[in-house]
C-alpha positions as semicolon CSV with decimal commas, in nm:
position;residue;x (nm);y (nm);z (nm)
1;X;8,593;9,674;0,781
2;X;8,305;9,462;0,660
3;X;8,221;9,543;0,296
4;X;7,985;9,270;0,174
5;X;7,707;9,057;0,322
6;X;7,585;8,745;0,144
7;X;7,246;8,605;0,247
8;X;7,105;8,265;0,146
9;X;6,791;8,077;0,236
10;X;6,795;7,712;0,337
11;X;6,711;7,442;0,083
12;X;6,385;7,256;0,030
13;X;6,297;7,090;0,359
14;X;6,080;6,818;0,509
15;X;5,750;6,922;0,666
16;X;5,575;6,918;1,003
17;X;5,228;6,985;1,145
18;X;5,103;7,139;1,468
19;X;4,776;7,139;1,658
20;X;4,696;7,513;1,674
21;X;4,498;7,466;1,994
22;X;4,751;7,270;2,197
23;X;5,076;7,370;2,027
24;X;5,179;7,004;1,987
25;X;5,415;6,957;1,691
26;X;5,457;6,635;1,496
27;X;5,609;6,509;1,172
28;X;5,611;6,187;0,971
29;X;5,987;6,202;0,925
30;X;6,186;6,216;1,247
31;X;6,407;6,518;1,285
32;X;6,780;6,449;1,346
33;X;6,758;6,673;1,653
34;X;6,442;6,507;1,784
35;X;6,247;6,833;1,752
36;X;5,949;6,791;1,521
37;X;5,961;7,149;1,395
38;X;6,334;7,126;1,321
39;X;6,334;6,912;1,007
40;X;6,623;6,816;0,786
41;X;6,639;6,904;0,419
42;X;6,452;6,681;0,180
43;X;6,678;6,496;-0,065
44;X;6,597;6,762;-0,323
45;X;6,708;7,030;-0,078
46;X;7,041;6,853;-0,032
47;X;7,095;6,873;-0,408
48;X;7,014;7,244;-0,398
49;X;7,264;7,293;-0,116
50;X;7,536;7,124;-0,321
51;X;7,465;7,356;-0,614
52;X;7,468;7,655;-0,381
53;X;7,805;7,545;-0,241
54;X;7,958;7,553;-0,589
55;X;7,830;7,907;-0,634
56;X;7,955;8,025;-0,294
57;X;8,309;7,918;-0,384
58;X;8,298;8,162;-0,675
59;X;8,181;8,478;-0,496
60;X;8,401;8,787;-0,480
61;X;8,518;8,873;-0,224
62;X;8,539;8,518;-0,087
63;X;8,352;8,431;0,231
64;X;8,535;8,528;0,552
65;X;8,273;8,488;0,827
66;X;7,978;8,249;0,847
67;X;7,666;8,287;1,061
68;X;7,358;8,071;1,053
69;X;7,018;8,028;1,206
70;X;7,055;7,745;1,460
71;X;6,781;7,540;1,296
72;X;6,903;7,214;1,142
73;X;6,793;7,289;0,786
74;X;7,006;7,604;0,769
75;X;7,320;7,442;0,906
76;X;7,265;7,145;0,675
77;X;7,234;7,383;0,378
78;X;7,579;7,524;0,458
79;X;7,739;7,182;0,508
80;X;7,848;7,113;0,146
81;X;8,013;7,455;0,135
82;X;8,183;7,438;0,474
83;X;8,305;7,083;0,405
84;X;8,476;7,174;0,078
85;X;8,600;7,502;0,225
86;X;8,767;7,303;0,504
87;X;8,948;7,096;0,240
88;X;9,100;7,422;0,113
89;X;9,163;7,604;0,440
90;X;9,231;7,312;0,671
91;X;9,056;7,170;0,974
92;X;8,981;7,427;1,240
93;X;8,996;7,722;1,002
94;X;8,628;7,713;0,906
95;X;8,381;7,823;1,173
96;X;8,003;7,854;1,165
97;X;7,841;8,056;1,442
98;X;7,481;7,962;1,517
99;X;7,292;8,279;1,608
100;X;6,931;8,255;1,737
101;X;6,866;8,612;1,622
102;X;6,876;8,483;1,263
103;X;6,619;8,213;1,337
104;X;6,271;8,130;1,217
105;X;5,962;8,351;1,232
106;X;5,666;8,222;1,432
107;X;5,349;8,428;1,459
108;X;5,192;8,513;1,794
109;X;5,048;8,214;1,981
110;X;4,895;8,115;2,312
111;X;5,152;7,840;2,354
112;X;5,531;7,815;2,342
113;X;5,687;7,758;2,002
114;X;5,977;7,509;1,993
115;X;6,332;7,633;2,023
116;X;6,619;7,498;1,811
117;X;6,849;7,229;1,944
118;X;7,131;7,313;2,183
119;X;7,485;7,362;2,059
120;X;7,582;7,034;2,225
121;X;7,331;6,851;2,005
122;X;7,423;7,046;1,691
123;X;7,792;6,966;1,739
124;X;7,712;6,595;1,694
125;X;7,583;6,673;1,344
126;X;7,792;6,965;1,220
127;X;8,171;6,966;1,267
128;X;8,214;7,336;1,194
129;X;7,996;7,474;1,473
130;X;8,191;7,729;1,679
131;X;8,312;7,675;1,939
132;X;8,391;7,319;1,836
133;X;8,410;7,189;2,191
134;X;8,167;7,219;2,480
135;X;8,474;7,270;2,700
136;X;8,494;7,625;2,565
137;X;8,234;7,878;2,669
138;X;7,951;7,909;2,420
139;X;7,906;8,263;2,286
140;X;7,613;8,463;2,419
141;X;7,342;8,506;2,154
142;X;7,282;8,855;2,025
143;X;6,906;8,813;2,064
144;X;6,663;8,523;2,107
145;X;6,307;8,536;1,964
146;X;6,023;8,509;2,212
147;X;5,884;8,156;2,246
148;X;5,534;8,307;2,224
149;X;5,601;8,427;1,872
150;X;5,645;8,773;1,723
151;X;5,457;9,042;1,542
152;X;5,588;9,130;1,197
153;X;5,720;9,458;1,337
154;X;5,906;9,276;1,614
155;X;6,054;9,037;1,358
156;X;6,194;9,322;1,148
157;X;6,338;9,493;1,455
158;X;6,486;9,165;1,580
159;X;6,675;9,113;1,253
160;X;6,790;9,476;1,246
161;X;6,916;9,450;1,604
162;X;7,094;9,122;1,532
163;X;7,257;9,251;1,212
164;X;7,372;9,568;1,385
165;X;7,564;9,364;1,639
166;X;7,707;9,117;1,386
167;X;7,831;9,402;1,168
168;X;7,985;9,582;1,466
169;X;8,152;9,257;1,576
170;X;8,299;9,207;1,228
171;X;8,425;9,566;1,211
172;X;8,611;9,516;1,538
173;X;8,758;9,180;1,433
174;X;9,137;9,213;1,425
175;X;9,159;8,971;1,129
176;X;8,985;9,231;0,913
177;X;8,706;9,028;0,749
178;X;8,554;9,183;0,438
179;X;8,261;8,950;0,386
180;X;7,995;8,779;0,592
181;X;7,771;8,487;0,487
182;X;7,433;8,433;0,654
183;X;7,203;8,132;0,609
184;X;6,850;8,191;0,728
185;X;6,477;8,149;0,654
186;X;6,233;8,309;0,411
187;X;6,079;8,571;0,640
188;X;6,413;8,654;0,797
189;X;6,574;8,690;0,455
190;X;6,317;8,952;0,356
191;X;6,364;9,139;0,685
192;X;6,742;9,133;0,648
193;X;6,714;9,306;0,312
194;X;6,487;9,574;0,456
195;X;6,700;9,628;0,767
196;X;7,024;9,661;0,569
197;X;6,885;9,901;0,308
198;X;6,654;10,080;0,549
199;X;6,369;10,051;0,301
200;X;6,047;9,934;0,468
201;X;5,753;9,921;0,225
202;X;5,413;10,052;0,327
203;X;5,267;9,708;0,257
204;X;5,458;9,431;0,436
205;X;5,359;9,183;0,164
206;X;5,525;9,385;-0,111
207;X;5,758;9,180;-0,329
208;X;6,094;9,344;-0,268
209;X;6,355;9,095;-0,149
210;X;6,332;8,750;-0,304
211;X;6,374;8,440;-0,090
212;X;6,348;8,124;-0,298
213;X;6,499;7,806;-0,157
214;X;6,880;7,828;-0,173
215;X;6,857;8,170;-0,335
216;X;7,153;8,407;-0,307
217;X;7,149;8,779;-0,228
218;X;7,445;9,017;-0,206
219;X;7,459;9,349;-0,020
220;X;7,738;9,604;-0,059
221;X;7,809;9,860;0,212
222;X;7,759;10,231;0,154
223;X;7,969;10,355;0,445
224;X;8,072;10,256;0,792
225;X;7,797;10,343;1,036
226;X;7,822;10,489;1,382
227;X;7,652;10,236;1,610
228;X;7,747;10,421;1,927
229;X;7,388;10,535;1,963
230;X;7,249;10,182;1,983
231;X;7,009;10,156;2,280
232;X;7,078;9,935;2,581
233;X;7,124;9,569;2,501
234;X;6,827;9,343;2,456
235;X;6,718;9,189;2,786
236;X;6,640;8,813;2,768
237;X;6,408;8,854;3,066
238;X;6,195;9,082;2,850
239;X;6,217;8,896;2,521
240;X;5,922;9,081;2,368
241;X;6,091;9,417;2,407
242;X;6,297;9,428;2,090
243;X;6,497;9,752;2,057
244;X;6,413;9,974;1,760
245;X;6,741;10,105;1,619
246;X;6,577;10,362;1,393
247;X;6,685;10,179;1,077
248;X;6,378;10,268;0,869
249;X;6,351;10,564;0,632
250;X;6,649;10,460;0,422
251;X;6,899;10,465;0,708
252;X;6,965;10,093;0,742
253;X;7,198;9,939;0,997
254;X;7,576;9,963;0,990
255;X;7,575;10,274;0,773
256;X;7,336;10,138;0,512
257;X;7,373;9,885;0,232
258;X;7,278;9,850;-0,133
259;X;7,148;9,530;-0,284
260;X;7,365;9,419;-0,575
261;X;7,215;9,071;-0,630
262;X;6,858;8,991;-0,527
263;X;6,749;8,628;-0,482
264;X;6,965;8,483;-0,759
265;X;6,888;8,120;-0,846
266;X;7,063;8,101;-1,183
267;X;7,312;7,846;-1,045
268;X;7,034;7,608;-0,935
269;X;6,934;7,338;-1,181
270;X;6,565;7,424;-1,160
271;X;6,598;7,793;-1,083
272;X;6,351;7,981;-0,864
273;X;6,131;7,764;-0,644
274;X;5,917;7,793;-0,332
275;X;5,902;8,168;-0,302
276;X;5,735;8,334;-0,003
277;X;5,599;8,667;0,118
278;X;5,425;8,826;0,414
279;X;5,046;8,838;0,409
280;X;5,005;9,086;0,695
281;X;4,828;8,839;0,927
282;X;5,032;8,788;1,245
283;X;4,813;8,522;1,405
284;X;4,910;8,161;1,454
285;X;4,568;8,002;1,453
286;X;4,549;7,764;1,159
287;X;4,869;7,761;0,957
288;X;5,110;7,536;1,150
289;X;5,429;7,670;0,998
290;X;5,328;8,032;0,946
291;X;5,434;7,961;0,590
292;X;5,132;7,791;0,424
293;X;5,354;7,509;0,303
294;X;5,075;7,334;0,116
295;X;5,053;7,626;-0,122
296;X;5,430;7,646;-0,148
297;X;5,479;7,283;-0,239
298;X;5,186;7,200;-0,467
299;X;5,349;7,348;-0,776
300;X;5,044;7,519;-0,925
301;X;4,856;7,845;-0,878
302;X;4,526;7,657;-0,881
303;X;4,630;7,440;-0,589
304;X;4,758;7,742;-0,402
305;X;4,422;7,915;-0,447
306;X;4,241;7,611;-0,307
307;X;4,476;7,601;-0,012
308;X;4,427;7,972;0,059
309;X;4,052;7,921;0,060
310;X;4,071;7,658;0,333
311;X;4,344;7,796;0,558
312;X;4,399;8,130;0,726
313;X;4,774;8,154;0,687
314;X;4,976;8,380;0,912
315;X;5,204;8,430;0,613
316;X;5,089;8,354;0,261
317;X;5,304;8,148;0,027
318;X;5,231;8,164;-0,343
319;X;5,333;7,865;-0,548
320;X;5,449;7,861;-0,904
321;X;5,799;7,890;-1,034
322;X;5,952;8,232;-0,999
323;X;5,671;8,385;-0,790
324;X;5,642;8,505;-0,433
């Protein structure tokens, strides 16, 4: 039975811009996948990922299963860890499953948001993607976010639904995994904490679960849950209809979980950086990334205030070391 879930956020990444009227994305640095909104880590983010890898080799219990958002920056963040883990376990014994349900949050829009690269493309960059060969049937995703974006409520329910299925899958795994590692994004990392513990604050922007770049959070299971009452499976033809599993009110998914470590960055050379939180605005009108990256990357509260005065962010980032 699954006992522990580790959650990490991707490292510091390159940036992109989008025309909010046309939905056309662009970036100054070409993405390895050819998708402008699917950037690689910046060189600083690669260093963070290496430091995170060292930490992940020391966790107890050790990592058994690995899931990731299918966006390049998340898989790249895991690469130093999966590479060294392969040296210990041997080729073919380390598998990373790319799950769209763990992917990025985009606010509601009039246009289609970009999707991550296909598994065929990702396999050319990451040797541990499962299945390793296109000759084997790719696993069906648990859930795929709507290309038109999501409300904040839909995002929370999407992560709860995805986690419910991943936990159930692990519990039924004959190899008996005890731990699961997830690499995801800032908004998704916050939602994962809320879905596992069942604690949804009255104000969505409340600072509860920390999500600095390459931060590490650990959840410990209370008890095995009964997921037999889960509603009918999500229907890809009705992507906006995300099932509500009734996880709020302290219930949580999979029997409920307690947070033991929240957004730890003590193993990173420069500690807590590039925190993020919800602002409560679900629109996608002016902030191209729904993350207000200018505020996140300037490195000062003054600059963040100037940025906030000139942009209506769908999710407000607050710069300054150690802040959300």
